N, C-alpha and C positions, 0 to 999 in steps of 0.2 A: 079431831084427827081420826079418820075412819079406816085407814090402811092397817092391815095386820102384817107384821114383819117377822122374818126369820133371822135370827142372829146366831152366827157361828163363832164360838169362842172356845173355851174348854168345855165342850158340850154344845147342844143345840137348844135355842130358846125361842119361844113364840110370844108375841104380844105387841105392845105399842108404848111409846113414851108416856102416854096418859094413863093407861091401864096397868102398866108394869109388865114384867117379864117372867115367864114360867118355863122351867126346864122341860124339854121334851125327852122323856126317857131318862134312865138312870146314869147314862155314861158321860164321862168328862173328857172324852177324846178331843183333841185339837181339830176343829172343823175348818176345812179349807174351801168348801164349796157345797152348794145344794142345788138339786134339780127336781122338778116334779115329773113323775112318771106314773100315769094312771091315777090310782087313788092313794098313792104313797109318795114320800120324799125319798130321794137317794142322796146320801151324804158322802162327800169326799173328805176323808180324814187322814191324819198321819198314820193311823192304824189300818187303813185300807178303805173299803167301800161297804156301806151299810144301807139297807132298805128300811125305812121307818114309816110304817102305816100311821094313820091318823091317831090311833090310840097310843102311839109313842113307843111301841115295843121294837127295839132294834134287832134286825136280822142280818147276820153276816152274809155279805155278797162277794167278798174277796176270797182268793185262795193264796197259796204260797208264792205265786208269781206276781201278785198285785199288792204292792205296799206303798205307803206314803203317797196317797192320791191327792193331787193338787187341784184338779178340776173335773167336773162331770158335765155332760150335756145329754139331753134326751135325743135319741136317734132311732129310726125305724129298723134296728138291727138287733138280733138276739134278745136279751132281756130288756132292751129299750134304752140302753145307756152306753155311752162311750166314756172311758176314763183316761185322764191324762196324769202321768206320773213322771218322776225323775228318770224312769227307765223307758218311757215312750207312751204311745197311744195304744189302748187295748179295748176290745169288746168281749162280752161274755155271753155264754149260752147256759141254759138250765140243763142239769143232768137228771136222770131218772130218780135219784134220791133227793132231789130238791136243792142240791148245791149249785153253785155257779162256777164254771170253768172259763178262764180268760185266755185270750190269744193276743199276743203283741203284734202290732203291725209296723213297728218302727225298727226292726232288726236291720234292714238294709241301710239305715241312715247313719251318718257320723254321730259321735257321742253327743256333741252339743245340740244337734238337731233332734236327738231322741228326747232330751230333757224338755218336757212339755209343761209349761206353766199355765196356759190358758187354752180354752177350747170353745169353738162356736160353730154350730151347724148353720149352713147357709139357709136363710129363710126361703130362698127360691129353689133350693135343691137339698133336701135333708140328708142326702147321701154324699154331699160335698162338705167337708169339714175344714175350717180355718183353724190352724194350730199355732199358738204363740210359743216359741221355743227359745232356748238360750242362743240359738244361731239365727233368730229372726222368725219371720212368718213362713210357714209351709202350708200347702193345701193337700188334703187327702181326698182323692176321688175313690170312695170306698167300693163302689160297684165295679170299677175297673182295676181295683187293687193297685193304685198308682199314686205316687207322690209327685208334687210340683214344688220346686223352690221359687221364691218370689223376689221382687226387687228390694224388699225390706229384709236385708240379710246382714250378718256380721255383728248383731247387737241383740241383747236379751229383750224379749217381748213378753210382758207379764199381764197384759190386759187386752181384751177384744170386745167390740161392741158393733152391732148392726143397727143403724139408725139414720133417719133422714135420707134414705136412698143410697147410703154408702156404708162401707166397713171402716172401722176406726181401730187403731192399735196404739197401746201405750207401751213405750219402750224406754230404755236408757237413752236419753237424748230427746225426749218429747213425745208428741202425739202425731200420728200419721194417718192419712186417709187414702182409701182406694175405692174405685167404682166396681172392680171385679175381683178383688182379693189378690191379684197378681202384681199389679203395678201400683206403687205407693208413692205418695208425696207428703212432705211435712205439712201439718195442719196448724194454722195460727203462728204466732210469733211470741218469743219470750220464754220458751221452755227448752231451749237447745241443750242446756246443762242439767235438766231435771231428770230424776228417776221416777217414772210413772208406774204406779201399781194397779190402778183401777180406772174405769171409765163408765159413766152412766149418762143416759139421755134424759133430759128433764121435760121434754116436750117441745122446747124451742131452742135449746142450747145443750152443751156438754158440760158436765162437772167431772173433774178428774182428781184422783187421789195421788199425792206426791210424797216423796221424802221431804218432809218439812211443811206439809199443809195441803191445801186444795187450790184448784184453779178453775175458773169458769170461762167459757168462750164459745164461739160459733164455728171454730175451725178456720176462719178467715182473718179476723182481726186479732190483735194481741190478747193474750190470756190475762185475766184479772185474778190476782191471788185472793184467797178467802180462807176462812176456817182457822182452827187451832194449828200452831206450828209443831205438828207431830208427824210421825210416819203413818200416813193414811193408807192402809192396805186395801180398803174396800169402801165403795160408795154406791148408793142407790137413791133413786128419786121416784116420787109419786106426786100426784096432783097436790097433795096437802103437806108434803114435807120432803126434805132431803135428809138422808142419814149417812153418816160417815163413821167407819170403824178404824180406830188407830191401834197400832201394835208396836209398843205399848201406848196406853193413853185412853182406852175405853171407847164408849159409844157417844157420838155427838149428833145433835139434831138441829136443823134450821127450818123454820116455818115461814121465812120471808126471803126465799131464793138466795140464801147464802150470805145475807147481810149480817145476821146475828146467829150465833151458835151457843147451845147449852148442852151440858152433859146429861146423859140418861142412864140410869141403872148403875150397878156396881161392877160393871165389866172392867177388865184390866187390859186384855189383849184380844181385840176383835179382828177377825180375818175374813168374815163373810157377813154381808147384809143383803137380803133380797126381800122384795115385797111378795107376800105369799099369794099364790094363784088360788082362786076360788072357783 
């Protein structure tokens, strides 16, 4: 297995199931998300937002207005990141003394629409952001300083993915698909009562993390259940493996497209798994 992975638990870890896991930096903050920006990682944590260079020294990027960050995405604005939190969507700019000051863009929205669980920059327009909130999916056109509500509304959305020429959303009540991010339709069958926490594209299908395990499908036919019967908060896929993080339950790996799973490492509550960009 050649893929290097980043694991967010109580701290950030780097490694692979074969070579083991090494903590990146000294901190044990609860990590909710990771994005690559330039030559560093940016970590979304319960304690805020942190920049982590390759040597692992964590640098505070949040201020008193940005707390409990749930997701981050690389965007061509300010310091190069947008942050999603329970209080909304924010971007930051560097100050003369090297600190980062953040501006919220969600103040005009209702409370549930501010609560942002997931964030995705449109691959076709990096200034157009798809946001999964407690009120459904919203779209932020950042250059125009404008929000759009979408047809996926009235339910929490906790996962977003762009793959196979479409957008995908994981919500309370299953997986949804959209060609443009505005109009959504249910994808596949059999997850109408499921709580979906995460979505990953494997190269030819989707694997989703659920309350009670995983499911695999193409978005058309019925979903096939897989994996340990745990709360799977995060899932990621590479050519040589699928990794799933349970909270609680630890880290699980499959090397045969989800048919068999084994536990890896001593993790207890994994909330982030991503294949590291090189």
